[in-house]
N, C-alpha and C positions, 0 to 999 in steps of 0.2 A: 771343246767349243759347243758341241751339240748339247751336252749336259747343261752348260751354262744357259743356252738359249731356252731349253725346256723349263729350267728353273725360273727364268725371267718371265716366260709366258704364263706359267702357273701362278706366279705372283700377281701379274697383271689381271688374270681372270679372277683370282680371289678378290682383288681390290674392286673389280667391277661388281661382283656380287655383294661385297660389303657396302658399296656405294648405294646399291638398291636397298639393302637392309636399312641404311641410314635414313633413306627417304620414305620407305614404305613398310617399316617393320610392324608386325602384328603386336599389339600391346593389350594385355589383359585390362579389364575395367578397373578404374581407380575407385576407391570407396564412394566418392561423390557421384561418379558415373553410375555405379551400381544403385545408389539411392534414387537417382533420376529414372533409371530404367524401371526399377521396382515401383516407383510412384506412378509412372505411366501405365504399366501393366495392371496395376490396381485399378486405375481409372478405366482402363479398357474393359475390365470385367464388369463394370457397372453398365456397360452398353450391351451386354448379353442377357437376353431373357432366359429364365431357367430351362425352357424347352429347347434352347439352342445349344446348351452345353453337352459336350460329347464325353462318353466313357471311353478313355484312351485305351484301356485294356481290351474292351470288347472290340473297339475299332481295329486294334492291332491284329486280333484274331481274324477279323473279317478280311483285312487287307492280305494276310498270308494265305488264307483259304482261296480268295480270288486269284491271287498271283499263282498259286499252285495249279489252278485250272488253266490259266493262260499259258504257263510253262508246259503243261502236258499237251497243249495244242501245238507246241513247237514255236510259240511266240512269247515275247517278254511283255506284251501288252495286249489289251483287247478292249472292246467296247464295254465289257462288264467290269473293267478295272478303272477306277476313277483317278488314275495317275499314270504317268509314263516312266519307262526305264525301270520296271520292277526286275530286280536281278534274281534269276532262277536259283543261283547259288544260295541266297538267303532263304528262299522258299524251302529248299530241300533241308536246310539246317534248322528250319523252324525257328529262325532267329526272331527275337522280340523286336518289333518295329517301333522306333521312337517317334512320338508325335512331331509333326512338322519336318520329318526327314524323308518323306515318302518319294520325293523326286529322285533321290539317289540314296536308297536305304543304307544306313549305318556307315556312310562316308565312302562312296565309290570314288576312286582316284586313279590317275594314270601315272605310272612310275617308270616307263621304259622297261628295260630288262633287269636292271639291278638296283633300281631306286636311287640312281645318281641324282635324279630330281623326282619331285612329287607334285603333281598338279591336281588341285582340288577344284573341280568344275562347279561354277555357280550358274544355274539356268538363266538364260536371257543375257549372258555376259560373254559374248565371243566364244562360246563353247564349241561351236562347229569348227572354227579356225584352229583352236588350241588342241582339240582332240585329234584333228587330222595331223597337226604338227607332232603331237606326242606319238601317234601311231607310226609316223614316218621315222621318228627317233628310235622307236622300238625295232622297226624292221631293218634299219641300217646299222644297228649295234651288233658287232661281231661277237660280243660276249654271250655266255650262256645265260638263259633266263632264270630268275630267282624262283625259288620254290613257292613263294607266296602269291605269284601271279594267278589270276583267275583263268582256268582252262576255257577254251573256246566253247565247248559243249555245255558249259554252265552259264553262258551268256544268252541274252535274247538274240534270235536269229538276225534281227534288224540292226543290231549294234555290237558286232563282233570285231571291234578294234583291238589292236595289240597293246600289251603293256598295261592292262587294267588290273587293279587289285582293290581290296577293301582296306580302308584305313587301319582297322583294328588288327589286321594280319601283318602289317609292316613293322619290322623290329624298331624299337624305340630309337636306337642310334641312327637309323636311316631316316627317321622323321625329321631329324635335326640337320640333315644335309642341305638340300636346296628345295624346300617346300614353298610353293607359291600358289596364289590364287588371284583372279582378276575380278574386280567389282565395278559397280556402276552407280551413278546417282539414283537413289531409290525412286524418285518421282519420275525420272526419265525411263527407268526400267519398267515401272508399273504401266506407263502409257505404251511402251513398246510391247509388253506382254499382251495388252488388249488389242493392239494392231495385229498381232500374230493370231490371237483367238478369233479375230475377225477375218482371218485369211488374207490380210493385206489388201482387202477389197479386190482380189483377183477374180477373173472369170472362173466358172466351175471347172473347166478343163485343167487349170493350174492351181486349184485350191486344195489345201489341206483341210479336212473336215473335222479335225479332232476338237475344235472349239465347241462345236455342238455337243460332242460327247461329254466334255467337261461340264457345261452348263446344265445338261440334262440330269446330272447327278444331284443338283442342288435343290434344297427345299423350296427356294423362292421361285424356281422354274415351275414346280408343280402348282404353285399358287398364282402364276401369272395369269393376268386377265386375258391375254391373247398370246399363247405360246407360238403361234405362227409368226407374229411380229418379232419375237425373241430370235427365232432362227433367221429371219430376214436381216436383223441387225447383225448377227454373227457372220452372215454371208456377205456383208458389205453392201447389201441392197437397199438398206433403209436405216435411218437414225431414229425412227419412232421408238419410243421407250428407252432410248440410249441413256438419258440421265438416270432414269429409274434402275436400269440394269447395272450400271456402274456403281450406283449408290448401294443397292441391295448386295452387290458382290462384296464391297468393302466390309459391310456390316456382317455379312455371313462369314467372310475370311477371318474376321477378327475373333469369331466365336467358335470356330471349328478347325481342328488341326489336320483335316484330311483334304486340303485344297490342292489344286494343281500347282506344281513347283514353280511355274513361271511367275506366278503372282505372290508366292510365299516370300517373306523377307529374307534377305541374303544371309544374315548371320545365323539363320536357323540351320544352314547346311554346314556350319563350321564345327568340327569335333571339339569337345571340351579340352581335349589334350593337344590342340594346335600349339606348337611351340613358339616362344617369343622370337626364335630365329627365322620364322616364316616371313615371307614377303606377301603383302596384300596391297596390290597396286590397282590404281584406277585404269579403266579401259584405254584411256589416252596413252598410257605407258606400255601398251601391249607389245609393240615391236621391241622396245628397249628390254623388256623382261625376257621375251623369247630368245633374242639374240644373245643376251648375257648368259642365260641358262644353257643354251646350246654350246656356247664357247667353253663354259666351265665344265660341262659334261664330257668333253673330249670326244664327242661324236660328230663325225662329218656326214651330214645328210643333205644331199641336194633336194630331195623331196620335202624335207622339213623347211628348207629355205624357200622353196616354191610355194609351200602352204602359207607362209607369212606373206610373200609377195602377192599371192592371188586372193588374199582375203577380200571379202565383199561384205559390206554392211547390209543387214536386212533393210527392207523397204522403209524409208524414213517418212514417206508421204502417207497421207490417210488420217483418219480420225480414230482415237484421240491423240493429240500431242500432249506433252507434259503440261503446257499452259492451259489445256482444256479441262484438266481433271477437277480442280477445286471448284470452278464455276459449275461444272456438271454436278458435283456432289451437293452444292447449295440448291440448285434447281431440283435435284432429285429429292432432297429433304422436304421441300415444299410439296412436291408431287405425291409423295407417299406419306406425308404428314408424320415425320419422325417425332417420336416422343422420347426425349432423352438427349444425350450428347450429340452434337452435330457430327455428320459423317467426316467433315474435315478433321475435327478433333480425333475421331476414331482412327482415321488413316494415319495421322501423326503419331498417335500413341502406339499403333501397331508397328511403326517403323522407328520407334525411339531407340531401340538397341542398335539398329543400323547406323543411325546418325551419331550415336555415342562412340561407336567403334570404327567406323569407316571414314575415309578421307573426304567427306562431303559436308557442305554447310546446309543445314535445314532451311527450307523456304520460310519466308517471313509469315506466311499464312499459318504456320504452326506455332506462332508465338502465343496465341490464345490457349492452345492445347497445353503447352509447357506451363503457362501460368496457372491453368486450372489444376495441374498436377503439383503445384507448389514450387515451380521453378521459373519465375518470371524473368530471370536473367538468361534463360535459354539453356541449350545443351551444354553441360560442363565440359 
């Protein structure tokens, strides 16, 4: 009877995962989608002046050198490093860093102890909740840890959660088990990233100051007419220059691959070898995905359940909201006298791949950008 019950339970769990796959399966781009993305990225390049273009090889060398200094200090990040979560393991291996992957170089993932599941984190999409969940799943798994897990002393001191690995080190057959990621509407995520960069308008005692570090790295900050006003904006004290800062940021982000990961498009973090068996679900389905994966993994973890139950959304109040972005870009274009494609078009072209591959509908304000790229009918 026990064997029969376990068989029925396994079948039910498998069916639950298959149901998730049917709703949220990762699908490679169709030829029409590829043409659409390539056309938008071609238009995007026309918005970049020659002096803004970046030598990716030189940038990769600089990133690794800066990361090495941070790791030698016993930290995985520092004010001289223009991104967060630089993994010391990649620094010591002198691994080539791929442009637009700097938030989690080379595909940092959480796999528990045996890769019964694989979670690919996308910055600004519930990563705090899911990483705590994955850490609990790792701690409460009685099995021996796999050899491809990153050792604690190879991780940044500030981020030594259990069950972490690099995508490239996971055996191919394991990648096809239960690989999943959580994604978010690109416009909503972009606004949320700015609210975090502005420290959620919190008072100094409760504020994270890394937004200032991010902006200080950028060329447009050096050219700002009033740098103090830029910092006041990032501290939530003032909205002076707000339209100009958001506008310059988008145009800078579109032309340089070393931007902060919270503003970098989501599909930039997906490894090219992500299998079609993977689940890529919207954040609204977070609970459904985590409960299904936990059941299918066969791991009973009260702490993991508590992590799901205790999840808190980041502050939703404050400026900007998603609805504020396009009007801000339009006003910013006028303020800095943009010569060339509008910043609304630039933002849409920058996120064309996200809208082609993720389960979200592009805003109507992007219709003109798609038409300019030769796709008046919209995203394929």
